[in-house]
N, C-alpha and C positions, 0 to 999 in steps of 0.2 A: 847637758842635763839628762838626756836620754841614756847616756852611758852610765850615769850613776844609778838610775832607777831601772835601767833596762828598757827595751823598746816594747811597745804594745802594737802588735800587728793584727789587724782585722782581716780574716779570710772569709769571704762569702762562699758558702757551699750550697750546692743543690744536688739534684739527682743525676746530673749529667757527668759524663767523663771529663768534660772540660774543666769543671771545678775541682775534680779529684786530681787532675794533672797539675792544675795551678797550685794546689796545696802541696803536692809532693815536690814540685819544682821549687817552691818557696822554701820548704824545709831543707832541701838538698843544696840550694844555691844562695839563697838570701839569708838564711839563718844558719849558715855553715860554721860560724864561729862558736856556736853553742853557748852563748852567754846565759848562765843560769838565771839571770834577772829578766830575760826576755819573756814575754807572754804572748801566746797566740790565742786570739779569740775567734772561735769558729761560730759563724753566724748563718743560720738558716732562716730565710724569710718565707714563712708559711703563707700561701695565698690567702687573701682576705675572705671572710665569710661571705658567701653568695647570698644576696637578699632575694628571696623568692616572692616577688610582688605580682608576677603574672600567673594566670591560670595555665595549667598544662592542657594538653589536647582533650582530655576527658572532662575538663572543667573543675577539677579538684586541685587544691594546693598540695604541695608535698607534705607528707605526714611528719610529725615530730620524730618518728622512728627513722625515716629516711634521712632527715637532716642530721640526726645524732650519728647515724652510720657514716655519713659523709665526713662529719667532724672527727669521728674516731679514726677513720682511714687517714685523714690529713695528719693527725697526731702520730700515727704509726709511721707514716712516711718521714715526718720530721725527725722522730727518734732514730729511725734507721739511717738517715743521712748523717746525723750527728755521730752516731755510733761508728759508722764506717770511717768518718773523718778523724775521729779520736784514735781509731786503730791505726790509720796511716801515720798519724803523729807519733804514736808509740813505737811503731816499727822503724821510722826514719830518724827520729830525734827524741829519744826517751828522756832527755835531760830538760827539755823545754816545758815550761808551765803552760797548760792548756785550759782555757775556760770555754764554756759553750753558752750560746744564746739562741733561743727560738723566738722570733717576733712575728706577729701577724700583720700582713698588709702587702701593698705593692712593693716588690723587691727594690725597685729604684728608690722609693721613699725610705723604706726601712733601712737599707744599707747606708744611705746618706745620713739619716738621723742618728743611727748607732755610731757611725764613724765620728760624727761631731760630738755626740754626747760623751763618748769615752775618750775623746781627744787623742785618737790613735796616732801613732807615728807614721803608719803606712796602711793602705788598703790594698789587698791582693785579691784579684778575681780572675776567673777564666773568661775566655772569649769563645762564644759559640761559633764564631766565624761566619755569621750570616752574610749573604751577599747583599747588594744594594737594595734589591726588591724586598727581600724578607725584612731587612733592617728598617725599611720605610714603613712597612705595615706593623711589624712587631715592636719596633724600637730597639735600641741597644741599651741594656742596663749598664754595661761597663762605660759606654760613652756618657750616659746621663750622670753617672757617679763621678767620672773624671771631671766633668764640668761643674759639679755642684758641691763636692767635699773640699774641705780646707787642707787636707793632708795630701802627700804624694800618693798616686795611684799606680799600682803595677798590674797591668793587664797581661796575663800569660796566655799565649795562643798555643794550643796543642798542635804539634806538627802533623801534617797529613801523613797517612800511611804510605809506604813506598809503592804499593800496588796502584794507588790512585794517581801517582805521578808518571807512571810508565805509559808510553804510547805503544800501541800494537803496531808491529812492523810487518 
């Protein structure tokens, strides 16, 4: 059935090089048949709004102007990430249909919810390559999604640069 309607591929994007690499890898390798019915959905999960319930050091709450500035900055980051991802799609595979989504919340939850809601054929995401310690404290978005979505998940790891692998002799 996916062949008749084309595939819907959800690609989670963020500010990191890892997600940009995953998107380009997906376009070059996974969507190389250039089926005009395929759709790539670019998803940016904007961090949830911070609730300022505690007083700051001076005893005053953050002003509405500060909160509005933080919100505006978050929107600018989201638009920048999506625009860059759309440009990558255009450069590497201009025949594919691209849709975009910006959703607010914890990336783990947002990605899983959107993947299920859209009933995507595959979820593609980059791996930050955190070690055991960082992963224990920060959690792994890709691991969480792989365990909780109903579709196949493709986690693309960006190769380490050559300089990092060479030993000094």
